[in-house]
N, C-alpha and C positions, 0 to 999 in steps of 0.2 A: 504494501500498497503506500502511496506518494506521501510527502511532506504534504501537502496541498489539502489530500481528502482525509489526512488522519487527523487535520487540524476542526474541518467542516465537521468531523465524527464528532468528534469531542466538545463542540459547538452544540450539536442539536445534542448529543446527551444532553447536557448539563439544562439544553433546554424542558428535554422532555422529564427530567426528573426532579426540573423545579416544580411540575405542579402535582406531587405527590402528597396523598394524604398523609396524613401520624396518626392515621384509626389502618392498623390492620388488614383487610379483607382475607378469611377465609369463609370459605360455604364452597358445597355443591348443591347438583340443583339438576330434576328432569324434569324432560317436558314433553306428556305422548298427548294426543290430538289427535281422532278417527273420526269422519264425519261424513254422513249420506242423504239423498235425500235430493226432490226432486224442485223444494224449495216455491210458493208463492208467487215471486216477480215483481209484488210490490213496488212498483219509485216508490211513492209514497213515504210506504215505513224505510227507503235507502236497503231495499235487500233487493237490489243489482248490483249496488258499490260492493266490491269483494277485497283480502287482503291480506297478508300473513298475518301470525301474532308477531303485536309489534316492538320483544326484545327477538324475538328469531330474525323476523325481518332486519335490525338492524344488525345484528350478528355472523348474517348467511346472506341478504338480502331475500330469502322469501321461508317461506316453514309453514305448516299450521293453515286452518280453515277458517278468517272473519268475516262475519256479513256487517258493514252496515249497521243497518236495523237491529241485528242480534239473532245469532243461528234459529233459535230457537221461535222466536217472532219468527220470523221469514221461512218456519216451512220446516228446518233441518235437524238430521237425527245425530246425535251423538254424543261422543262421553273424552270428555280431555282431564287429565288428571297437569300439576304444578307444586312440584315439591321441592325444601326446597333447609337442607342442616348445616350445622354450621362446622360436624362432623360425622364420622363414622360412615356409614354408606348409604344408598337410596337403589332403589329399583321398582319401578312402576309397570303395570302391565294392561291392557288397556284392549278389549274388543267389542266392533260392531255386529251385530249378526247382521244377516239381509234386509237390507233398508229399499224400498221402491223404489225406482225414479219417475216412472209413467204408470201409465195403467198397461202397457202391453206387455208388461212383465221382463223388464228394468230392473236390476239390480245391485246393489255394489255390497262390500262387504268390505271388513277387516280389518285389522290387530296393529297397534305399534307398543313396545318396550324402552323401557332406557335404564342403563345400571348407569350410578356415579360415585366417586370415589376419590381421592386427591390423588393424582396420578395414572386414571384406569376409568376410559368412559366406554360405555358399550350402548348398542339403539342393531335394533331391527323392525322390523315394517313388512306388512305384507294387505297385498287389492286383490279383489277379485268383482271383475265388473261383468255382470251377467248382462247382454241385448248390449242396450249402447245409453247416450248420455247426451249431455246438450251442455247448451253455452248457462242455465242454471242449473241445475245438479251440480251436488256436491260429491267425491270421489279423491279423494283426499288419508290419506297412513300417514303422518309423523310423528316420529323419535326422535328426543335428544338432552343431550346429556354435558355436564358442565363442573368445570373443575375453577376456581378463582382462589389465590394464595399471594402471600406477601412476602417476597422471600430477602437475604438479605447476605454478602459472602469478602470474606474479609480474607487475605494473603500476607504472610511475612515479607513478601516478595513484593507488593504491591503497594504505596501510601494510602490510606483512607483518605476519602471522599476523593481521589482522583478518578477519572474514567476508564473504562472500558467496557467490554462487549458482554453480549450471552449467546448462545445460541442450547435451540432445547432439541430435542432428537427422540421420534418419534416412533414404534412401533405397530402395524395396521395389517388388519388381516379379515379378510371375510370375503362371501358372493354377493353377487344382485344379478335378477333375471327381470325379464319382461315378459317371461313365463307363453312366448310364443304372440304378445299381445303387435298389435303393428301401430298400433300410435301408444301403446305405454310407455312413461318415461321414470325412471328409479336415478337418485344421486345420494352419495353420499361427500363429504365433507367434512373435512379438520380442518379447525379453525382457531385462532393464537389471535389476542391482543395484549400487548405491552402499558401497564401504566394510561396515560391517556392518548395510547396513538391508537395510528389506524386497525382496522382488524385485515387477520393477512390469510387470505388464503394457503394455510400448506400444501393443502391434500385434495382432491377430488375425485373420484368416479362415478364415471355417466354410464348407464345404456337407454335408448332410447330409439325407437317399437324394434325394427331388425335391421338399427343399422351399427357398425360396429363398435364396440363399448370402446370407451376412451377413461385415460387417465392422467392424469396432472401431480407436480409433486413443485413447488415454489425453488427447491433447490437440483433438480432438473432430473431427480433418481426417478430409474424407469423402474426401479421395482420386479418383484415376481411376478406380474399380473398377465394371465391370461387372458386375453381379451379379443372374444369373439363376437359374433351378431345377436347382438341382445342378449350377452350374457358378459359378463367378467366375475374371476375369483383369484384369489392369490393374497399375498404378503410379502411384506418387505418393512425396509426402514427406510423413514429423510427427516427431513430436517428443514431447521424454517431460516437458513442461509440460504442467499441470493447472491448468484457469481457473475457479478456484472464483469465482459470483459475489459472494460477501463479503469476497476477498481481494484476484479478480483473479488473475494469474498467478502460479502456483508452481514453482519450480522448485527443486531441489536444492542442501542446500547444500554449501560448501567453505571453504575457509581462505587465503586469499592467503598464497603462499610455501611451507607446506604439503602433503605428499603427499598424496592420498585414492585411495585402490583403483578401477576398475569393473570390472566383469564381465558382458559383455553374447550371448545364445544368441540361435539362432533354431533351432526344429524343426518337423520336420512332420512328419504321422501318415496312416498308411491300414489302413484296420480291416477293409475286406471286398476288392470293386471300385470303387479310385480311381488318382487321379494326381496330386502337386501337383509343379508345375518352378517352384521358385525359387534354383534353381543358381546364378544369376546376381546374388542378387537383394541382399541387407539392405547397404547402407553404409553406414556415420558419415562426412555427407560434413560435416560443419561441429560446434564445440563453442563454445558461445554465454556467455561471463562476464560476471559481473555483479558490482557493490558492493554493503553491506550494507545501501545503499537500493533497491536491487532497478534500480540507472541500469545501463545496461550500457558497459561498458568495451570498446572497440576496440584497443587498443594498451596488448599484454602478450606476454609469451614461455608459450610452453608444453610442457615437454620431458616425457618419456615412459620411463619405466624401459625397453619395448622396443627406445628407437631410435627408435619410429613418427613420422616428420612425420604430420602427422594434416589438416594444409593442405596441402602438395602433392596433385597428381594423382595418381589413384589407381594402381598401377603394374601394367601391363597381365600377365600371364600369361606363361609361358614359351608356345612352342606346346608343346611334348611334354606339357606341362601341361594344355593344352586340348583337346591329340589321347589323350590318355588320358579327360579327362571324356564326350566326346564320344564316341567310342569303347563307352564303358563305357556308356553312358544309351542309343546306341543299342542294344546288343546286346541291354540291357534290355526297352528297345521293344517289338523285334523280336520276342523272345518273348514277350512278354505280346499284343502284337495276333495274332502266331501264332495262339496258342491261341483267338482270339477269332472266328480265321477259320472 
């Protein structure tokens, strides 16, 4: 990295960290949202204006199903769960029974799951559209999980208050499928925001109808995804580094000895007849730190407001947690497969 780019990065670091709140944020959150129905189409009641759940829209630019006049008031049927904790773990599983979309036998059913703990997120969605939908139909299943923490790092080799950089490395695995639907689409996003900076799209996997599946990672990692026609599966490691042909590796700014907040979110969406299975997936497997010259520092101490040791082996969920998760997803899968047969 050139001297000029190091100076620019250091200035950006100071600007970004100046707005850090004194409060140490630490929370986990799950949102599961499944809606179907034909709607009443009332313009006066605001039933023709649609949008995403605000927090999901702000973090992912989409996600969830919300109508200006109110989902239920406007004739839609669905279930939503939004849970937040400051410690421990969260698990949410929601299912929607077959819901009529018209008077000709068209129906939609779906399920959504999400789990969250510090450093580990999972999501899963399934949808089944029988017949046709129209511009007023609701056919949406969304699962999202978040963790937010406040970190601070010190090192005997870096002076306190010196600017530096941080890199987050994640593992991701799972599968997507449009289940043969020519018009369906399913997407999985892993996004991150540090302090008051912009939301960064770390990775995205998309399947659309019978088109070839696509994978994108900010660090240009190709991982080991098998990308087929309307299907995708695989696993891989990728991080938060942007590779610039002019500046080399570009990482996120931090200040040694000062706290910084980081928020990570994982979301899966099914819009017709699709499924996404990423329930055991996004894990923060490494945090790499650098000095102002972008030299990696390996001797450091990292503390978290949540009390999480991000360098310890990932905790094994309690048996009853896995049992509930497995039973919920199995029941959802059996309901959908029964409808397909």
